[in-house]
KELOZA-743505 format. One record per atom (N, C-alpha, C): x, y, z; chain; residue number from 1. Coordinates in steps of 0.05 Angstrom, whole numbers, plus 32768, in hexadecimal, padded with zeros to 4 digits. Each point is the difference from the previous one (the first is absolute). Layout:
residues N
+------+------+------+-------+------+
|    X |    Y |    Z | chain | resi |
+------+------+------+-------+------+
|    X |    Y |    Z |     A |  NUM |
...
+------+------+------+-------+------+
end
This chain:
residues 104
+------+------+------+-------+------+
|    X |    Y |    Z | chain | resi |
+------+------+------+-------+------+
| 7EE8 | 7FF7 | 7DAF |     A |    1 |
| 8011 | 7FEC | 7FF4 |     A |    1 |
| 7FF2 | 7FE5 | 7FFF |     A |    1 |
| 7FF4 | 7FF8 | 8016 |     A |    2 |
| 7FF2 | 7FE6 | 8001 |     A |    2 |
| 7FE8 | 8000 | 7FED |     A |    2 |
| 7FF2 | 8016 | 7FFE |     A |    3 |
| 7FEA | 8002 | 7FED |     A |    3 |
| 800A | 7FFF | 7FE4 |     A |    3 |
| 8017 | 800D | 7FFB |     A |    4 |
| 800C | 7FFE | 7FE5 |     A |    4 |
| 8008 | 7FE4 | 7FF9 |     A |    4 |
| 8009 | 7FF1 | 8014 |     A |    5 |
| 8007 | 7FE4 | 7FFC |     A |    5 |
| 7FE7 | 7FEF | 7FF9 |     A |    5 |
| 7FEB | 8006 | 800F |     A |    6 |
| 7FE7 | 7FF0 | 7FFB |     A |    6 |
| 7FF4 | 8007 | 7FE5 |     A |    6 |
| 8003 | 8018 | 7FF7 |     A |    7 |
| 7FF5 | 8008 | 7FE6 |     A |    7 |
| 8014 | 8000 | 7FEA |     A |    7 |
| 8016 | 7FF2 | 8003 |     A |    8 |
| 8015 | 7FFF | 7FEC |     A |    8 |
| 7FF7 | 7FF4 | 7FE6 |     A |    8 |
| 7FEE | 7FED | 8001 |     A |    9 |
| 7FF6 | 7FF3 | 7FE8 |     A |    9 |
| 7FF1 | 8014 | 7FEE |     A |    9 |
| 7FF3 | 8014 | 800C |     A |   10 |
| 7FF2 | 8014 | 7FF0 |     A |   10 |
| 8011 | 8018 | 7FFB |     A |   10 |
| 8019 | 8000 | 8007 |     A |   11 |
| 8012 | 8016 | 7FFB |     A |   11 |
| 8006 | 8011 | 8018 |     A |   11 |
| 7FF7 | 7FF8 | 8017 |     A |   12 |
| 8006 | 800E | 8019 |     A |   12 |
| 7FEA | 8014 | 8007 |     A |   12 |
| 8004 | 800F | 8015 |     A |   13 |
| 7FEC | 8013 | 800A |     A |   13 |
| 7FFD | 8017 | 7FEC |     A |   13 |
| 8016 | 8009 | 7FF4 |     A |   14 |
| 8000 | 8016 | 7FEE |     A |   14 |
| 7FEF | 7FFA | 7FE7 |     A |   14 |
| 8003 | 7FE8 | 7FF6 |     A |   15 |
| 7FF1 | 7FF8 | 7FE8 |     A |   15 |
| 7FE3 | 7FFB | 8007 |     A |   15 |
| 7FFB | 7FF5 | 8017 |     A |   16 |
| 7FE5 | 7FF9 | 8008 |     A |   16 |
| 7FEF | 8019 | 8003 |     A |   16 |
| 800B | 8014 | 800D |     A |   17 |
| 7FF1 | 8019 | 8005 |     A |   17 |
| 8006 | 8016 | 7FEC |     A |   17 |
| 8010 | 7FF9 | 7FEB |     A |   18 |
| 8006 | 8012 | 7FEA |     A |   18 |
| 800E | 8019 | 8009 |     A |   18 |
| 8014 | 7FFC | 8011 |     A |   19 |
| 8010 | 8017 | 800B |     A |   19 |
| 8019 | 8004 | 7FEF |     A |   19 |
| 8008 | 8019 | 7FFD |     A |   20 |
| 8018 | 8005 | 7FEF |     A |   20 |
| 8018 | 8008 | 8011 |     A |   20 |
| 7FFC | 8009 | 8019 |     A |   21 |
| 8016 | 800A | 8010 |     A |   21 |
| 8008 | 7FEB | 8015 |     A |   21 |
| 8002 | 7FE7 | 7FF8 |     A |   22 |
| 8008 | 7FEB | 8013 |     A |   22 |
| 801E | 7FFD | 8000 |     A |   22 |
| 800A | 7FF5 | 8015 |     A |   23 |
| 801D | 7FFC | 8001 |     A |   23 |
| 8007 | 7FE4 | 7FF6 |     A |   23 |
| 7FED | 7FEF | 7FFC |     A |   24 |
| 8005 | 7FE4 | 7FF7 |     A |   24 |
| 7FED | 7FF9 | 7FEA |     A |   24 |
| 800B | 7FFA | 7FE9 |     A |   25 |
| 7FF0 | 7FF8 | 7FE9 |     A |   25 |
| 8006 | 7FE2 | 7FFA |     A |   25 |
| 7FEC | 7FF0 | 7FFE |     A |   26 |
| 8003 | 7FE4 | 7FFA |     A |   26 |
| 7FFF | 7FFD | 7FE1 |     A |   26 |
| 8016 | 7FF7 | 7FF5 |     A |   27 |
| 8000 | 7FFD | 7FE2 |     A |   27 |
| 7FF4 | 7FE5 | 7FF8 |     A |   27 |
| 7FF8 | 7FFE | 7FE7 |     A |   28 |
| 7FF4 | 7FE7 | 7FF7 |     A |   28 |
| 8013 | 7FE8 | 8001 |     A |   28 |
| 801A | 8005 | 7FFF |     A |   29 |
| 8013 | 7FEA | 7FFF |     A |   29 |
| 8001 | 7FF2 | 801B |     A |   29 |
| 7FFD | 800F | 8016 |     A |   30 |
| 7FFF | 7FF4 | 801A |     A |   30 |
| 801A | 8003 | 800F |     A |   30 |
| 8013 | 8010 | 7FF6 |     A |   31 |
| 801A | 8003 | 800E |     A |   31 |
| 7FFC | 800D | 801B |     A |   31 |
| 7FF1 | 8015 | 8002 |     A |   32 |
| 7FFC | 800D | 801A |     A |   32 |
| 7FF1 | 7FED | 8013 |     A |   32 |
| 7FEE | 7FF0 | 7FF5 |     A |   33 |
| 7FF2 | 7FED | 8011 |     A |   33 |
| 8013 | 7FEC | 800C |     A |   33 |
| 8013 | 7FF6 | 7FF0 |     A |   34 |
| 8014 | 7FED | 800A |     A |   34 |
| 8011 | 800E | 8015 |     A |   34 |
| 8009 | 8018 | 7FFB |     A |   35 |
| 8010 | 800F | 8014 |     A |   35 |
| 7FF0 | 8005 | 8019 |     A |   35 |
| 7FE7 | 8006 | 7FFD |     A |   36 |
| 7FEF | 8006 | 8017 |     A |   36 |
| 7FFC | 7FE7 | 8011 |     A |   36 |
| 7FFC | 7FE9 | 7FF3 |     A |   37 |
| 7FFB | 7FE8 | 8010 |     A |   37 |
| 801A | 7FF7 | 800E |     A |   37 |
| 8017 | 8003 | 7FF4 |     A |   38 |
| 8019 | 7FF8 | 800E |     A |   38 |
| 8005 | 8012 | 8018 |     A |   38 |
| 7FFB | 801A | 7FFC |     A |   39 |
| 8004 | 8013 | 8016 |     A |   39 |
| 7FED | 7FFB | 8017 |     A |   39 |
| 7FE6 | 7FFA | 7FF9 |     A |   40 |
| 7FED | 7FFA | 8015 |     A |   40 |
| 8006 | 7FE7 | 800F |     A |   40 |
| 800B | 7FEC | 7FF2 |     A |   41 |
| 8007 | 7FE7 | 800E |     A |   41 |
| 8017 | 8004 | 8013 |     A |   41 |
| 8012 | 8013 | 7FF9 |     A |   42 |
| 8016 | 8006 | 8012 |     A |   42 |
| 7FF6 | 800E | 801A |     A |   42 |
| 7FEC | 8011 | 7FFC |     A |   43 |
| 7FF5 | 800F | 8017 |     A |   43 |
| 7FEF | 7FEF | 8012 |     A |   43 |
| 7FEF | 7FEF | 7FF4 |     A |   44 |
| 7FED | 7FF1 | 8011 |     A |   44 |
| 800B | 7FE5 | 8009 |     A |   44 |
| 8019 | 7FF9 | 7FFA |     A |   45 |
| 800A | 7FE7 | 8009 |     A |   45 |
| 8005 | 8000 | 801E |     A |   45 |
| 7FF5 | 7FEC | 800E |     A |   46 |
| 8004 | 7FFE | 801D |     A |   46 |
| 800F | 7FE5 | 8004 |     A |   46 |
| 8018 | 8001 | 800C |     A |   47 |
| 800E | 7FE7 | 8004 |     A |   47 |
| 7FF2 | 7FEE | 8015 |     A |   47 |
| 8006 | 7FE7 | 7FFE |     A |   48 |
| 7FF4 | 7FEC | 8012 |     A |   48 |
| 800C | 8005 | 801C |     A |   48 |
| 7FEF | 8002 | 8014 |     A |   49 |
| 8009 | 8004 | 801B |     A |   49 |
| 7FFF | 7FE5 | 800F |     A |   49 |
| 8015 | 7FFA | 800F |     A |   50 |
| 8000 | 7FE8 | 8010 |     A |   50 |
| 8002 | 8008 | 801D |     A |   50 |
| 7FF2 | 7FF3 | 8012 |     A |   51 |
| 8000 | 8007 | 801C |     A |   51 |
| 8010 | 7FEB | 800F |     A |   51 |
| 800F | 800A | 8013 |     A |   52 |
| 8011 | 7FEE | 8010 |     A |   52 |
| 7FFA | 8005 | 801E |     A |   52 |
| 8006 | 7FEC | 8010 |     A |   53 |
| 7FFC | 8003 | 801D |     A |   53 |
| 8015 | 8012 | 800C |     A |   53 |
| 7FFC | 8006 | 8019 |     A |   54 |
| 8012 | 8013 | 800D |     A |   54 |
| 801C | 7FF4 | 8005 |     A |   54 |
| 8002 | 7FE6 | 8003 |     A |   55 |
| 801A | 7FF4 | 8006 |     A |   55 |
| 800B | 7FF2 | 7FE7 |     A |   55 |
| 7FF4 | 8002 | 7FE8 |     A |   56 |
| 800C | 7FF5 | 7FE8 |     A |   56 |
| 8019 | 800F | 7FF8 |     A |   56 |
| 800F | 7FF5 | 7FEE |     A |   57 |
| 8019 | 800E | 7FF7 |     A |   57 |
| 7FFA | 801B | 7FF4 |     A |   57 |
| 7FEA | 8002 | 7FF2 |     A |   58 |
| 7FF8 | 8019 | 7FF3 |     A |   58 |
| 7FEC | 8010 | 8011 |     A |   58 |
| 7FFB | 7FF7 | 8018 |     A |   59 |
| 7FEC | 800D | 8011 |     A |   59 |
| 800A | 8019 | 800D |     A |   59 |
| 7FF1 | 800A | 8014 |     A |   60 |
| 8005 | 8019 | 800E |     A |   60 |
| 801B | 7FFF | 800E |     A |   60 |
| 8006 | 7FEA | 800E |     A |   61 |
| 8019 | 7FFE | 800F |     A |   61 |
| 8016 | 7FF5 | 7FEF |     A |   61 |
| 7FFA | 7FF8 | 7FE8 |     A |   62 |
| 8015 | 7FF7 | 7FED |     A |   62 |
| 800D | 7FE5 | 8008 |     A |   62 |
| 7FF1 | 7FEF | 800E |     A |   63 |
| 800B | 7FE7 | 8008 |     A |   63 |
| 8017 | 8003 | 8013 |     A |   63 |
| 7FFD | 8012 | 8014 |     A |   64 |
| 8016 | 8008 | 8011 |     A |   64 |
| 8009 | 7FE8 | 8012 |     A |   64 |
| 7FEE | 7FEE | 8005 |     A |   65 |
| 8007 | 7FE9 | 8011 |     A |   65 |
| 8001 | 7FE7 | 7FEF |     A |   65 |
| 800A | 8002 | 7FE7 |     A |   66 |
| 8000 | 7FE8 | 7FEF |     A |   66 |
| 8015 | 7FEC | 8008 |     A |   66 |
| 8015 | 8009 | 800E |     A |   67 |
| 8014 | 7FED | 8009 |     A |   67 |
| 8005 | 8005 | 801E |     A |   67 |
| 800B | 7FEC | 800D |     A |   68 |
| 8005 | 8003 | 801D |     A |   68 |
| 8015 | 8014 | 8006 |     A |   68 |
| 8013 | 8004 | 7FEE |     A |   69 |
| 8015 | 8015 | 8004 |     A |   69 |
| 7FF4 | 801C | 8001 |     A |   69 |
| 7FEE | 8005 | 7FEF |     A |   70 |
| 7FF3 | 801A | 8000 |     A |   70 |
| 7FEF | 8004 | 8019 |     A |   70 |
| 7FF3 | 7FEB | 8009 |     A |   71 |
| 7FF0 | 8002 | 8018 |     A |   71 |
| 8012 | 8005 | 8018 |     A |   71 |
| 8017 | 7FF3 | 8002 |     A |   72 |
| 8012 | 8005 | 8016 |     A |   72 |
| 800B | 801C | 7FFF |     A |   72 |
| 8006 | 8009 | 7FE8 |     A |   73 |
| 800B | 801C | 7FFC |     A |   73 |
| 7FEB | 8014 | 800A |     A |   73 |
| 7FE7 | 7FFD | 7FF8 |     A |   74 |
| 7FEB | 8012 | 8008 |     A |   74 |
| 7FFB | 8000 | 801E |     A |   74 |
| 8001 | 7FE8 | 800C |     A |   75 |
| 7FFD | 7FFE | 801D |     A |   75 |
| 8017 | 800D | 800E |     A |   75 |
| 8018 | 7FFD | 7FF6 |     A |   76 |
| 8018 | 800E | 800B |     A |   76 |
| 7FFE | 801E | 7FFF |     A |   76 |
| 7FF6 | 800A | 7FE9 |     A |   77 |
| 7FFD | 801D | 7FFD |     A |   77 |
| 7FEA | 800B | 8013 |     A |   77 |
| 7FEB | 7FF0 | 8004 |     A |   78 |
| 7FEB | 8009 | 8013 |     A |   78 |
| 800B | 8000 | 801D |     A |   78 |
| 8010 | 7FEC | 8007 |     A |   79 |
| 800C | 7FFE | 801A |     A |   79 |
| 8013 | 8017 | 8004 |     A |   79 |
| 8010 | 8006 | 7FEC |     A |   80 |
| 8013 | 8017 | 8002 |     A |   80 |
| 7FF1 | 801A | 8004 |     A |   80 |
| 7FE9 | 8003 | 7FF2 |     A |   81 |
| 7FF0 | 8018 | 8004 |     A |   81 |
| 7FF5 | 8002 | 801C |     A |   81 |
| 7FF7 | 7FEA | 800B |     A |   82 |
| 7FF6 | 8000 | 801C |     A |   82 |
| 8016 | 8005 | 8014 |     A |   82 |
| 8019 | 7FF7 | 7FFB |     A |   83 |
| 8016 | 8005 | 8012 |     A |   83 |
| 8009 | 801D | 7FFF |     A |   83 |
| 7FFD | 800D | 7FE9 |     A |   84 |
| 8009 | 801C | 7FFD |     A |   84 |
| 7FEA | 8014 | 800B |     A |   84 |
| 7FE8 | 7FF7 | 8002 |     A |   85 |
| 7FEA | 8011 | 8008 |     A |   85 |
| 8005 | 800C | 801C |     A |   85 |
| 8009 | 7FF1 | 8014 |     A |   86 |
| 8005 | 800D | 801B |     A |   86 |
| 8016 | 8015 | 7FFF |     A |   86 |
| 8013 | 7FFD | 7FED |     A |   87 |
| 8015 | 8014 | 7FFE |     A |   87 |
| 7FF6 | 8019 | 7FF2 |     A |   87 |
| 7FEE | 7FFD | 7FEE |     A |   88 |
| 7FF6 | 8018 | 7FF1 |     A |   88 |
| 7FEA | 800F | 800E |     A |   88 |
| 7FF2 | 7FF3 | 8012 |     A |   89 |
| 7FE9 | 800D | 800E |     A |   89 |
| 8009 | 8019 | 8010 |     A |   89 |
| 8016 | 7FFF | 8010 |     A |   90 |
| 8008 | 8018 | 800F |     A |   90 |
| 8008 | 8017 | 7FED |     A |   90 |
| 800D | 7FF9 | 7FEA |     A |   91 |
| 8008 | 8015 | 7FED |     A |   91 |
| 7FE7 | 800D | 7FF4 |     A |   91 |
| 7FED | 7FF0 | 7FF8 |     A |   92 |
| 7FE7 | 800B | 7FF5 |     A |   92 |
| 7FF1 | 8011 | 8014 |     A |   92 |
| 7FFF | 7FF6 | 8019 |     A |   93 |
| 7FF2 | 800E | 8016 |     A |   93 |
| 800D | 801B | 8005 |     A |   93 |
| 801B | 8000 | 8002 |     A |   94 |
| 800E | 801A | 8005 |     A |   94 |
| 7FFC | 8013 | 7FE9 |     A |   94 |
| 7FFF | 7FF7 | 7FE7 |     A |   95 |
| 7FFC | 8011 | 7FE9 |     A |   95 |
| 7FE5 | 800D | 8001 |     A |   95 |
| 7FEC | 7FF0 | 8007 |     A |   96 |
| 7FE4 | 800A | 8002 |     A |   96 |
| 7FFE | 8014 | 8017 |     A |   96 |
| 800D | 7FF9 | 8017 |     A |   97 |
| 7FFE | 8011 | 8018 |     A |   97 |
| 800E | 801B | 7FFB |     A |   97 |
| 8017 | 8000 | 7FF3 |     A |   98 |
| 800E | 8019 | 7FFA |     A |   98 |
| 7FF0 | 8011 | 7FEC |     A |   98 |
| 7FF3 | 7FF4 | 7FED |     A |   99 |
| 7FF0 | 800E | 7FED |     A |   99 |
| 7FE8 | 800D | 800E |     A |   99 |
| 7FF3 | 7FF2 | 8012 |     A |  100 |
| 7FE9 | 800B | 800E |     A |  100 |
| 8009 | 8017 | 8012 |     A |  100 |
| 8017 | 7FFD | 800E |     A |  101 |
| 800A | 8015 | 8011 |     A |  101 |
| 8007 | 8019 | 7FF1 |     A |  101 |
| 800B | 7FFD | 7FE7 |     A |  102 |
| 8007 | 8017 | 7FF0 |     A |  102 |
| 7FE7 | 800F | 7FF6 |     A |  102 |
| 7FEB | 7FF1 | 7FFB |     A |  103 |
| 7FE7 | 800C | 7FF7 |     A |  103 |
| 7FF2 | 800F | 8016 |     A |  103 |
| 8000 | 7FF4 | 8018 |     A |  104 |
| 7FF2 | 800C | 8017 |     A |  104 |
| 8012 | 8013 | 800D |     A |  104 |
+------+------+------+-------+------+
end
């Protein structure tokens, strides 16, 4: 397809090598050439990429600490997780111990 695009001025690959069983014939009017160029531009278009830092609004963390309320909320959630950890550890330990005893 790319070679056909490059040789479109001479009628395409089929016309250049005098092939009759081609799937694409470039006519002298240039309609297929116009269709080919628009389709190729759709395929090869690469949007502009912008890079952001990790703490920007569009970054990896999504600006999670952009306001003090969100920072307090996240600190509270971390503290709640640390407070629940001693309660969950015996449950997890008993589950692992009973699984090991059932296997052995």
